[in-house]
C-alpha positions in Angstrom: 68.5 85.8 76.8 68.9 84.5 80.3 71.7 85.7 82.5 73.4 82.3 82.4 73.5 82.4 78.6 75.0 85.8 78.6 77.7 84.7 81.1 78.5 81.7 78.8 79.0 83.9 75.8 81.1 86.4 77.7 83.2 83.5 78.9 83.6 82.1 75.4 84.7 85.6 74.1 87.2 86.0 76.9 88.9 82.7 76.1 89.2 83.5 72.4 90.6 86.9 73.1 93.1 85.7 75.7 94.0 82.4 73.9 94.1 80.7 77.3 91.6 79.3 79.8 93.9 80.4 82.6 94.3 84.0 81.5 90.6 84.2 80.7 89.7 82.8 84.1 91.9 85.4 85.8 90.3 88.2 83.8 86.8 87.0 84.6 87.8 86.3 88.2 86.6 82.7 88.2 88.6 79.4 88.6 89.7 77.6 85.4 87.6 74.5 86.3 84.5 76.7 86.6 85.3 78.3 83.3 85.7 74.9 81.6 82.3 73.9 83.0 80.7 77.1 81.6 82.1 76.4 78.1 80.9 72.7 78.3 77.4 74.0 79.1 77.6 76.5 76.2 78.7 73.8 73.7 76.0 71.5 75.0 73.4 74.2 74.6 74.4 75.1 71.0 75.1 71.5 70.0 78.5 72.1 68.4 82.1 72.3 69.5 83.3 75.9 69.7 86.9 75.5 70.9 89.8 73.2 70.0 91.7 72.4 73.2 95.2 71.0 73.7 97.4 70.9 76.7 99.2 74.0 75.4 96.7 76.0 73.5 93.1 76.8 72.8 91.6 78.1 69.6 88.1 78.5 68.1 86.7 76.0 65.7 85.2 77.3 62.4 81.8 77.5 64.2 83.5 79.3 67.1 85.1 81.8 64.7 81.7 82.6 63.3 80.2 83.0 66.7 83.1 85.1 68.0 82.9 87.5 65.0 79.1 88.1 65.7 79.7 88.5 69.5 82.4 91.1 68.9 79.9 93.3 67.1 77.1 92.7 69.7 79.3 93.3 72.7 80.7 96.4 71.1 77.2 97.8 70.7 76.4 96.9 74.3 79.4 98.8 75.5 78.5 101.8 73.5 75.0 101.7 74.9 76.3 101.6 78.4 78.7 104.4 77.6 75.9 106.6 76.4 73.8 105.8 79.5 76.7 106.7 81.7 77.4 110.0 80.0 74.6 111.6 82.0 76.3 110.8 85.3 78.1 113.5 87.3 81.1 111.2 87.8 82.4 108.5 85.3 82.1 104.9 86.6 83.4 101.7 85.2 86.6 99.8 84.3 89.5 101.4 82.4 92.5 99.4 81.1 95.7 101.3 80.1 98.8 99.8 78.5 102.0 101.8 78.9 105.7 101.4 78.4 107.8 101.5 81.5 109.4 104.9 80.9 105.9 106.4 80.2 104.5 104.8 83.3 107.2 106.4 85.5 106.9 109.8 83.8 103.2 110.2 83.3 101.3 107.6 85.4 103.1 107.2 88.7 102.9 110.8 89.7 99.1 111.1 89.2 97.8 107.8 90.5 96.9 109.0 94.0 95.2 112.2 92.7 93.3 110.3 90.0 91.9 107.8 92.4 90.7 110.5 94.8 89.1 112.5 91.9 87.5 109.4 90.3 86.9 106.8 93.0 84.3 104.9 90.8 86.8 104.2 88.0 88.4 100.8 88.4 91.8 101.6 86.8 94.2 98.9 85.6 97.6 99.9 84.5 99.7 97.3 82.6 103.4 98.2 82.2 104.5 96.6 78.9 107.4 97.4 76.7 106.5 94.7 74.1 104.3 97.0 72.0 101.1 95.0 72.6 98.2 95.6 70.3 95.8 97.4 72.6 92.8 96.4 70.6 93.7 92.7 70.7 94.6 93.0 74.4 91.3 94.7 75.2 92.9 97.9 76.4 91.1 101.2 76.3 94.3 103.2 75.6 98.1 103.2 75.7 101.0 105.5 76.0 104.0 105.1 73.6 106.6 107.1 71.7 105.1 108.7 68.6 107.3 106.8 66.2 105.9 103.5 67.5 102.2 104.2 67.2 99.8 102.3 64.9 98.6 104.6 62.2 94.9 104.0 62.7 94.9 105.3 66.3 93.7 108.5 67.7 96.8 110.1 69.3 96.9 112.8 72.0 100.4 114.5 72.4 101.8 114.4 75.9 105.3 115.7 75.5 107.5 117.7 73.2 109.9 116.0 70.8 112.7 114.2 72.5 116.4 113.6 71.8 118.8 110.8 72.5 121.9 111.2 74.7 125.2 109.2 74.7 126.6 109.3 78.2 129.2 107.6 80.4 130.5 108.0 83.9 133.7 110.0 84.5 135.4 107.0 86.0 134.8 105.0 82.7 136.2 107.9 80.6 139.2 108.6 82.8 141.7 106.6 80.7 139.7 106.7 77.4 139.2 109.3 74.6 135.8 110.8 74.5 134.0 109.8 71.3 133.9 112.7 68.7 132.1 110.7 66.0 129.6 107.9 66.2 132.2 105.6 64.6 134.5 106.2 67.7 132.0 104.1 69.7 133.6 101.0 68.2 136.6 101.7 70.5 134.4 101.6 73.6 132.4 99.2 75.8 128.8 100.1 75.1 125.7 98.9 76.9 123.4 97.2 74.4 119.6 97.4 74.7 117.4 94.5 73.6 113.8 95.2 73.0 111.6 93.3 75.5 110.0 90.0 74.6 113.2 88.6 73.0 113.3 91.4 70.3 116.2 92.7 68.3 119.2 94.5 69.7 118.7 98.3 69.2 121.1 99.8 66.7 122.1 103.3 67.9 120.7 105.9 65.5 122.6 109.1 64.7 122.1 112.0 62.3 123.8 115.3 61.5 122.5 117.5 58.7 121.6 115.2 55.8 123.7 112.3 57.1 122.2 109.5 59.1 123.6 106.2 60.2 122.9 103.3 62.5 125.6 101.6 64.5 125.6 98.1 66.0 127.7 98.9 69.1 129.8 96.3 70.9 129.9 95.5 74.6 129.7 92.6 77.0 126.5 93.9 78.7 123.0 93.7 77.2 119.9 94.8 79.1 116.2 95.2 78.3 115.4 97.8 80.9 116.4 101.5 80.7 116.6 101.9 84.5 119.1 99.1 84.6 121.0 100.6 81.7 121.2 103.9 83.6 122.5 102.3 86.8 125.0 100.4 84.7 126.3 103.6 83.2 126.5 105.3 86.6 128.5 102.4 87.8 131.0 102.8 85.0 130.0 99.7 83.0 130.3 101.6 79.7 128.6 104.0 77.3 124.8 104.2 77.4 122.4 105.7 74.8 119.2 106.9 76.3 116.5 109.6 76.1 118.0 112.8 77.3 115.5 113.6 80.1 116.3 110.2 81.7 120.0 111.2 82.1 119.8 115.0 82.5 119.8 115.1 86.3 122.9 112.9 86.4 124.7 115.1 83.9 123.9 118.2 85.9 125.3 116.4 89.0 128.5 115.5 87.1 127.9 111.8 87.5 127.5 111.3 83.8 129.3 113.0 80.8 127.4 113.7 77.6 129.0 113.6 74.2 128.1 113.2 70.5 125.4 115.8 71.2 125.6 117.2 67.6 124.9 113.7 66.3 122.0 113.0 68.6 118.7 113.1 66.7 115.3 114.3 67.8 112.2 112.2 67.5 108.5 112.4 68.3 107.7 112.4 72.0 105.1 110.5 74.0 101.4 110.2 72.9 98.4 108.7 74.6 96.5 106.8 72.0 93.3 104.9 71.7 91.2 103.2 69.0 88.9 105.4 66.9 85.4 105.2 68.3 82.1 106.9 67.7 82.0 107.8 71.4 85.0 108.0 73.7 83.9 106.3 77.0 83.5 108.8 79.8 86.1 106.9 81.9 88.7 107.3 79.1 87.8 111.0 78.5 88.2 111.7 82.2 91.6 110.0 82.2 92.9 111.8 79.1 91.8 115.2 80.5 93.3 114.5 83.9 96.6 113.5 82.5 96.8 116.5 80.3 95.8 118.9 83.1 98.6 117.4 85.3 101.2 117.8 82.5 100.2 121.5 82.0 100.3 122.3 85.7 103.7 120.7 86.1 105.3 122.6 83.3 
């Protein structure tokens, strides 16, 4: 196979995976017109249309679906071959794409970026902060970091933190003329800060449990956000009651800027995990990243 033919096939696969000429062009670092020309050359060479194009979308034809399925296997084998060849190097080299939620990025990724780049200068690391629970296989990511309760079951998971708990909090100024909630139902008498899952998702129903009793509450309030940092700042400003992971609000509780309540009703849940697809061989770049993150966590405890 000539180099130009390989380039055409990689371009075709990228378009199908991204579902967009623009996104595929950005990923391949070429212009959209150049990518369109590459696909025209490929279709002319194989003598069949491979993509259906409209002004808003692109999708493979039946022939394109067949070709893409075969290419996925072939490119996967090529990646494995390169991985095995790189295993003998002293230092891992290559691209690594990680998908993380925002709170995971701030807790586990931000503190290590400088040290990781110095330790592994030949790893081209891409971190995508994403709270929309993107499928890391479909998105061509090597790994992700999420809360344990939101992991896909067929993933290999590496535990990064102990179990976590939720915390209901409000600023003293907000509570000054109001009764502190003693039961979850008391929240109906308060202004609560709602959280909407990113990407236009549902409004989070606050979850509580005590002993064998569990309940979910759709709280009321005039403020809805889809970012936990914004929720924290709103609570500090006296906008209402917030319900967040306890470590996010603990420093402000210790400073007296937030008051915690309903602690006996606040349930625990699985902590953070780094997860990746099951593979015969874990790429050296990913193995280096996993080991580095875990070492940093242990040293900071």
